[in-house]
C-alpha positions, 0 to 999 in steps of 0.5 A, spaced: 500 500 500 505 504 501 507 504 494 500 506 491 500 512 496 507 514 493 505 513 486 498 517 488 503 523 491 507 523 485 501 524 480 498 529 485 505 533 484 505 532 477 498 535 476 499 541 480 505 542 476 501 542 470 496 546 473 497 550 479 490 552 479 487 545 481 486 546 488 482 539 488 488 535 486 492 539 491 487 538 497 487 530 495 495 530 495 495 534 502 489 529 505 493 523 503 500 526 506 496 527 512 493 520 512 500 517 511 503 521 517 507 526 513 504 532 517 510 537 515 508 536 508 501 536 509 502 542 513 505 546 508 500 544 503 494 546 507 497 552 509 498 554 501 491 552 500 489 557 506 493 562 502 488 561 496 482 561 501 484 565 507 477 564 510 476 557 509 474 554 516 475 547 513 482 548 511 483 551 518 480 545 521 485 540 517 491 545 519 489 545 526 489 537 527 496 537 523 499 542 528 496 538 534 500 532 531 506 536 530 506 540 537 505 547 534 499 549 538 502 556 538 501 557 531 493 556 531 491 562 534 495 566 529 491 562 523 485 563 526 485 570 527 488 571 520 482 567 517 477 572 520 481 578 518 
């Protein structure tokens, strides 16, 4: 299964490189990274999505769970505040 996940991540990266506006592919990639435990990469991906959609609470919720896993709780209030500005 690990090989399939890596292949899927490769495909998602390829799609994103061909079409950086394809947020669905970027979201799927970030979700898979989170699912397989690559929390740092997932954090970076969801942060990039949040920059495109700064008021999206769904993205913020995903980021929150990742930040908890990474013990980066002090980052959460800043992200929440930025979402409502």
